[in-house]
BALOBA-1460 file (C-alpha; in Angstrom, 3 decimals):
// residues 216
<rec num="1" residu="m" x="25.350" y="2.388" z="8.842"/>
<rec num="2" residu="g" x="23.724" y="1.874" z="5.449"/>
<rec num="3" residu="i" x="20.408" y="0.265" z="4.639"/>
<rec num="4" residu="a" x="19.251" y="-2.197" z="7.302"/>
<rec num="5" residu="a" x="15.677" y="-2.879" z="6.219"/>
<rec num="6" residu="v" x="13.342" y="-2.678" z="3.228"/>
<rec num="7" residu="v" x="9.717" y="-1.719" z="3.801"/>
<rec num="8" residu="f" x="7.196" y="-2.576" z="1.096"/>
<rec num="9" residu="d" x="3.805" y="-1.129" z="0.419"/>
<rec num="10" residu="m" x="1.362" y="-3.832" z="-0.736"/>
<rec num="11" residu="d" x="-1.357" y="-2.444" z="-2.995"/>
<rec num="12" residu="g" x="0.135" y="-1.337" z="-6.289"/>
<rec num="13" residu="v" x="3.612" y="-2.590" z="-5.368"/>
<rec num="14" residu="l" x="3.274" y="-6.318" z="-4.669"/>
<rec num="15" residu="i" x="-0.244" y="-6.810" z="-6.036"/>
<rec num="16" residu="d" x="-2.115" y="-5.164" z="-8.892"/>
<rec num="17" residu="s" x="-5.064" y="-4.415" z="-6.656"/>
<rec num="18" residu="e" x="-5.887" y="-0.765" z="-7.297"/>
<rec num="19" residu="p" x="-8.066" y="-1.555" z="-10.344"/>
<rec num="20" residu="i" x="-9.921" y="-4.118" z="-8.202"/>
<rec num="21" residu="w" x="-10.423" y="-1.628" z="-5.376"/>
<rec num="22" residu="e" x="-11.707" y="0.890" z="-7.913"/>
<rec num="23" residu="q" x="-14.175" y="-1.535" z="-9.483"/>
<rec num="24" residu="v" x="-15.483" y="-2.804" z="-6.141"/>
<rec num="25" residu="r" x="-15.900" y="0.688" z="-4.727"/>
<rec num="26" residu="r" x="-17.405" y="2.101" z="-7.917"/>
<rec num="27" residu="d" x="-19.952" y="-0.721" z="-8.133"/>
<rec num="28" residu="y" x="-20.874" y="-0.246" z="-4.478"/>
<rec num="29" residu="v" x="-21.270" y="3.516" z="-4.877"/>
<rec num="30" residu="d" x="-23.452" y="3.007" z="-7.961"/>
<rec num="31" residu="r" x="-25.647" y="0.440" z="-6.195"/>
<rec num="32" residu="k" x="-26.163" y="2.802" z="-3.259"/>
<rec num="33" residu="g" x="-27.080" y="5.756" z="-5.447"/>
<rec num="34" residu="g" x="-23.845" y="7.653" z="-4.942"/>
<rec num="35" residu="r" x="-21.773" y="9.648" z="-7.427"/>
<rec num="36" residu="w" x="-18.407" y="8.176" z="-8.402"/>
<rec num="37" residu="q" x="-15.855" y="10.772" z="-9.520"/>
<rec num="38" residu="p" x="-12.956" y="10.305" z="-11.971"/>
<rec num="39" residu="d" x="-10.353" y="10.917" z="-9.248"/>
<rec num="40" residu="s" x="-12.117" y="9.009" z="-6.451"/>
<rec num="41" residu="q" x="-9.819" y="5.989" z="-6.419"/>
<rec num="42" residu="r" x="-6.657" y="8.072" z="-6.610"/>
<rec num="43" residu="r" x="-7.795" y="10.198" z="-3.658"/>
<rec num="44" residu="m" x="-8.557" y="7.118" z="-1.543"/>
<rec num="45" residu="m" x="-5.221" y="5.422" z="-2.179"/>
<rec num="46" residu="g" x="-3.335" y="5.381" z="1.131"/>
<rec num="47" residu="m" x="-6.342" y="6.228" z="3.302"/>
<rec num="48" residu="t" x="-7.228" y="4.119" z="6.320"/>
<rec num="49" residu="t" x="-10.434" y="2.091" z="6.236"/>
<rec num="50" residu="t" x="-12.246" y="4.708" z="8.310"/>
<rec num="51" residu="e" x="-10.979" y="7.501" z="6.074"/>
<rec num="52" residu="w" x="-12.043" y="5.952" z="2.767"/>
<rec num="53" residu="a" x="-15.401" y="4.853" z="4.163"/>
<rec num="54" residu="a" x="-15.979" y="8.464" z="5.241"/>
<rec num="55" residu="c" x="-14.938" y="9.656" z="1.794"/>
<rec num="56" residu="m" x="-17.474" y="7.321" z="0.179"/>
<rec num="57" residu="s" x="-20.149" y="8.614" z="2.534"/>
<rec num="58" residu="d" x="-19.372" y="12.332" z="2.629"/>
<rec num="59" residu="d" x="-17.927" y="12.958" z="-0.838"/>
<rec num="60" residu="l" x="-19.520" y="10.245" z="-2.976"/>
<rec num="61" residu="g" x="-22.983" y="10.253" z="-1.447"/>
<rec num="62" residu="v" x="-23.269" y="6.726" z="-0.038"/>
<rec num="63" residu="a" x="-25.973" y="7.119" z="2.614"/>
<rec num="64" residu="m" x="-24.903" y="4.209" z="4.807"/>
<rec num="65" residu="p" x="-23.191" y="3.921" z="8.211"/>
<rec num="66" residu="l" x="-19.411" y="3.953" z="7.871"/>
<rec num="67" residu="d" x="-19.052" y="0.508" z="9.440"/>
<rec num="68" residu="d" x="-21.497" y="-0.932" z="6.895"/>
<rec num="69" residu="i" x="-19.624" y="0.627" z="3.988"/>
<rec num="70" residu="a" x="-16.268" y="-0.641" z="5.220"/>
<rec num="71" residu="t" x="-17.489" y="-4.152" z="6.034"/>
<rec num="72" residu="k" x="-19.212" y="-4.671" z="2.692"/>
<rec num="73" residu="v" x="-16.347" y="-3.349" z="0.576"/>
<rec num="74" residu="i" x="-13.762" y="-5.377" z="2.513"/>
<rec num="75" residu="d" x="-15.896" y="-8.532" z="2.196"/>
<rec num="76" residu="l" x="-16.120" y="-7.988" z="-1.561"/>
<rec num="77" residu="m" x="-12.337" y="-7.540" z="-1.787"/>
<rec num="78" residu="a" x="-11.718" y="-10.664" z="0.303"/>
<rec num="79" residu="d" x="-13.946" y="-12.646" z="-2.050"/>
<rec num="80" residu="k" x="-11.894" y="-11.422" z="-5.010"/>
<rec num="81" residu="y" x="-8.602" y="-12.378" z="-3.329"/>
<rec num="82" residu="a" x="-9.948" y="-15.770" z="-2.244"/>
<rec num="83" residu="h" x="-10.315" y="-16.643" z="-5.912"/>
<rec num="84" residu="h" x="-7.150" y="-14.944" z="-7.158"/>
<rec num="85" residu="v" x="-4.306" y="-12.884" z="-5.671"/>
<rec num="86" residu="p" x="-3.197" y="-10.464" z="-8.430"/>
<rec num="87" residu="l" x="0.543" y="-10.609" z="-7.759"/>
<rec num="88" residu="l" x="2.538" y="-8.244" z="-9.915"/>
<rec num="89" residu="p" x="5.318" y="-9.717" z="-12.079"/>
<rec num="90" residu="g" x="8.513" y="-10.139" z="-10.106"/>
<rec num="91" residu="a" x="6.858" y="-9.547" z="-6.705"/>
<rec num="92" residu="v" x="7.769" y="-12.885" z="-5.144"/>
<rec num="93" residu="e" x="11.304" y="-12.762" z="-6.509"/>
<rec num="94" residu="a" x="11.818" y="-9.166" z="-5.319"/>
<rec num="95" residu="v" x="10.691" y="-10.007" z="-1.785"/>
<rec num="96" residu="q" x="12.883" y="-13.102" z="-1.679"/>
<rec num="97" residu="r" x="15.849" y="-11.189" z="-3.074"/>
<rec num="98" residu="c" x="15.545" y="-8.452" z="-0.462"/>
<rec num="99" residu="a" x="14.869" y="-10.910" z="2.366"/>
<rec num="100" residu="g" x="18.225" y="-12.520" z="1.655"/>
<rec num="101" residu="q" x="20.009" y="-9.299" z="2.652"/>
<rec num="102" residu="w" x="17.783" y="-7.167" z="4.867"/>
<rec num="103" residu="k" x="14.970" y="-7.243" z="7.387"/>
<rec num="104" residu="l" x="11.619" y="-6.753" z="5.662"/>
<rec num="105" residu="g" x="8.576" y="-4.787" z="6.753"/>
<rec num="106" residu="l" x="5.175" y="-4.192" z="5.191"/>
<rec num="107" residu="a" x="3.383" y="-0.844" z="5.587"/>
<rec num="108" residu="s" x="-0.033" y="-1.064" z="3.969"/>
<rec num="109" residu="s" x="-3.269" y="0.886" z="3.892"/>
<rec num="110" residu="s" x="-5.271" y="-2.298" z="3.384"/>
<rec num="111" residu="p" x="-7.219" y="-3.739" z="6.328"/>
<rec num="112" residu="r" x="-5.214" y="-6.322" z="8.261"/>
<rec num="113" residu="t" x="-7.584" y="-9.112" z="7.220"/>
<rec num="114" residu="l" x="-6.798" y="-8.475" z="3.546"/>
<rec num="115" residu="i" x="-3.053" y="-8.143" z="4.185"/>
<rec num="116" residu="d" x="-2.941" y="-11.502" z="5.955"/>
<rec num="117" residu="l" x="-5.053" y="-13.131" z="3.232"/>
<rec num="118" residu="v" x="-2.821" y="-11.848" z="0.433"/>
<rec num="119" residu="l" x="0.462" y="-12.721" z="2.135"/>
<rec num="120" residu="s" x="-0.730" y="-16.177" z="3.162"/>
<rec num="121" residu="k" x="-2.112" y="-17.121" z="-0.255"/>
<rec num="122" residu="s" x="0.958" y="-15.787" z="-2.056"/>
<rec num="123" residu="g" x="3.461" y="-17.540" z="0.228"/>
<rec num="124" residu="l" x="5.084" y="-14.233" z="1.233"/>
<rec num="125" residu="l" x="4.062" y="-14.083" z="4.895"/>
<rec num="126" residu="e" x="7.213" y="-15.777" z="6.185"/>
<rec num="127" residu="y" x="9.529" y="-13.123" z="4.750"/>
<rec num="128" residu="f" x="8.195" y="-10.140" z="6.728"/>
<rec num="129" residu="s" x="9.351" y="-9.426" z="10.278"/>
<rec num="130" residu="a" x="6.936" y="-6.512" z="10.807"/>
<rec num="131" residu="i" x="3.528" y="-6.127" z="9.159"/>
<rec num="132" residu="l" x="1.265" y="-3.165" z="9.815"/>
<rec num="133" residu="s" x="-1.985" y="-1.737" z="8.485"/>
<rec num="134" residu="t" x="-2.696" y="1.968" z="8.800"/>
<rec num="135" residu="e" x="-6.033" y="1.045" z="10.390"/>
<rec num="136" residu="e" x="-4.068" y="-0.344" z="13.371"/>
<rec num="137" residu="i" x="-2.482" y="3.025" z="14.175"/>
<rec num="138" residu="g" x="-5.196" y="5.554" z="13.301"/>
<rec num="139" residu="r" x="-3.604" y="7.923" z="10.778"/>
<rec num="140" residu="g" x="-3.217" y="6.862" z="7.170"/>
<rec num="141" residu="k" x="-0.763" y="7.888" z="4.493"/>
<rec num="142" residu="p" x="0.465" y="10.568" z="3.682"/>
<rec num="143" residu="e" x="1.143" y="10.819" z="7.425"/>
<rec num="144" residu="p" x="4.381" y="8.956" z="8.283"/>
<rec num="145" residu="d" x="2.988" y="6.969" z="11.225"/>
<rec num="146" residu="v" x="2.806" y="3.562" z="9.550"/>
<rec num="147" residu="y" x="6.392" y="3.727" z="8.284"/>
<rec num="148" residu="l" x="7.744" y="5.026" z="11.586"/>
<rec num="149" residu="t" x="5.986" y="2.256" z="13.499"/>
<rec num="150" residu="v" x="7.205" y="-0.482" z="11.154"/>
<rec num="151" residu="a" x="10.780" y="0.767" z="11.513"/>
<rec num="152" residu="q" x="10.379" y="0.775" z="15.291"/>
<rec num="153" residu="r" x="9.099" y="-2.810" z="15.259"/>
<rec num="154" residu="l" x="12.001" y="-3.850" z="13.064"/>
<rec num="155" residu="g" x="14.409" y="-2.211" z="15.511"/>
<rec num="156" residu="v" x="15.831" y="-0.034" z="12.746"/>
<rec num="157" residu="d" x="16.248" y="3.735" z="12.434"/>
<rec num="158" residu="p" x="13.910" y="5.029" z="9.681"/>
<rec num="159" residu="k" x="16.847" y="6.698" z="7.922"/>
<rec num="160" residu="d" x="18.376" y="3.234" z="7.523"/>
<rec num="161" residu="c" x="15.292" y="1.930" z="5.693"/>
<rec num="162" residu="t" x="14.374" y="1.878" z="2.019"/>
<rec num="163" residu="a" x="10.655" y="2.073" z="1.238"/>
<rec num="164" residu="v" x="9.068" y="0.858" z="-1.993"/>
<rec num="165" residu="e" x="5.934" y="2.790" z="-2.892"/>
<rec num="166" residu="d" x="3.652" y="3.557" z="-5.844"/>
<rec num="167" residu="s" x="1.100" y="6.210" z="-4.876"/>
<rec num="168" residu="t" x="1.213" y="9.919" z="-4.115"/>
<rec num="169" residu="n" x="0.169" y="9.421" z="-0.491"/>
<rec num="170" residu="g" x="2.547" y="6.499" z="-0.036"/>
<rec num="171" residu="l" x="5.566" y="8.310" z="-1.440"/>
<rec num="172" residu="i" x="4.911" y="11.321" z="0.783"/>
<rec num="173" residu="s" x="4.393" y="9.095" z="3.826"/>
<rec num="174" residu="a" x="7.677" y="7.222" z="3.432"/>
<rec num="175" residu="h" x="9.569" y="10.441" z="2.694"/>
<rec num="176" residu="r" x="8.127" y="12.139" z="5.787"/>
<rec num="177" residu="a" x="9.321" y="9.155" z="7.818"/>
<rec num="178" residu="g" x="12.851" y="9.905" z="6.664"/>
<rec num="179" residu="m" x="13.305" y="6.768" z="4.568"/>
<rec num="180" residu="r" x="15.065" y="6.386" z="1.249"/>
<rec num="181" residu="v" x="12.166" y="6.085" z="-1.200"/>
<rec num="182" residu="i" x="11.977" y="3.996" z="-4.341"/>
<rec num="183" residu="a" x="8.986" y="4.690" z="-6.564"/>
<rec num="184" residu="d" x="7.408" y="1.851" z="-8.529"/>
<rec num="185" residu="p" x="4.353" y="3.669" z="-9.913"/>
<rec num="186" residu="r" x="1.414" y="1.992" z="-11.624"/>
<rec num="187" residu="p" x="0.693" y="3.555" z="-15.027"/>
<rec num="188" residu="e" x="-3.074" y="3.426" z="-14.392"/>
<rec num="189" residu="f" x="-2.720" y="5.559" z="-11.237"/>
<rec num="190" residu="p" x="0.391" y="7.716" z="-11.685"/>
<rec num="191" residu="p" x="1.499" y="9.677" z="-8.622"/>
<rec num="192" residu="a" x="1.584" y="13.457" z="-8.627"/>
<rec num="193" residu="p" x="4.840" y="14.822" z="-10.081"/>
<rec num="194" residu="d" x="5.826" y="16.539" z="-6.824"/>
<rec num="195" residu="a" x="5.386" y="13.266" z="-4.917"/>
<rec num="196" residu="l" x="7.323" y="11.299" z="-7.532"/>
<rec num="197" residu="a" x="10.139" y="13.822" z="-7.207"/>
<rec num="198" residu="l" x="10.611" y="12.710" z="-3.579"/>
<rec num="199" residu="a" x="11.880" y="9.307" z="-4.734"/>
<rec num="200" residu="a" x="15.598" y="8.642" z="-4.904"/>
<rec num="201" residu="v" x="14.965" y="6.209" z="-7.751"/>
<rec num="202" residu="v" x="12.014" y="5.458" z="-10.044"/>
<rec num="203" residu="i" x="11.765" y="1.894" z="-11.368"/>
<rec num="204" residu="d" x="9.542" y="0.454" z="-14.080"/>
<rec num="205" residu="d" x="8.979" y="-2.929" z="-12.447"/>
<rec num="206" residu="l" x="10.108" y="-5.070" z="-9.526"/>
<rec num="207" residu="d" x="12.770" y="-6.827" z="-11.593"/>
<rec num="208" residu="q" x="14.668" y="-3.549" z="-11.314"/>
<rec num="209" residu="l" x="14.609" y="-3.661" z="-7.508"/>
<rec num="210" residu="t" x="18.183" y="-4.863" z="-7.235"/>
<rec num="211" residu="p" x="20.471" y="-4.574" z="-4.175"/>
<rec num="212" residu="e" x="22.274" y="-1.706" z="-5.890"/>
<rec num="213" residu="v" x="18.990" y="0.206" z="-6.321"/>
<rec num="214" residu="v" x="17.939" y="-0.488" z="-2.727"/>
<rec num="215" residu="t" x="21.151" y="0.865" z="-1.256"/>
<rec num="216" residu="g" x="21.832" y="3.631" z="-3.784"/>
């Protein structure tokens, strides 16, 4: 049948948000007397809200209720996005280019409030037929649930989807779902080599996300 849909991750693929997440979380951990670790942000990439809040509590020593941790960090991120959405170069054009040929889905680990804020402010909301946060289904990446559910909502078999991902957990998640995987890694947070090896193609930026690359 060929490729029938393209499913994008958001953080690290469409927006350069991982450094912002890291700064917000690190500052919060420091203020609460916790212990930030060099690999903390990389480990939390792809986790659901509940999962990363638990990580900040259990592993980083933030002695606060999980709901309080999640709410405060998300509020801080929303404030950042309200002032500026850090779209990556070529993001809008890549989405528009793909939308001209395929159904589009979004499979993100961000809370739904932040997804909607980013897509609305960037003018990208109209291009996606299925949008899903891992917090809406319970299990985060690297489990395949979010990609499988997006494919189901698009009415497309997962094997007929191409996923665009950047992180270790994201690449594993899309691969486990049975999708063709394109890796667009961020140099600041490179994925593990074994996860990167799951990608059919590795691109340097979204300008390289051409129809030929999508379909292989």
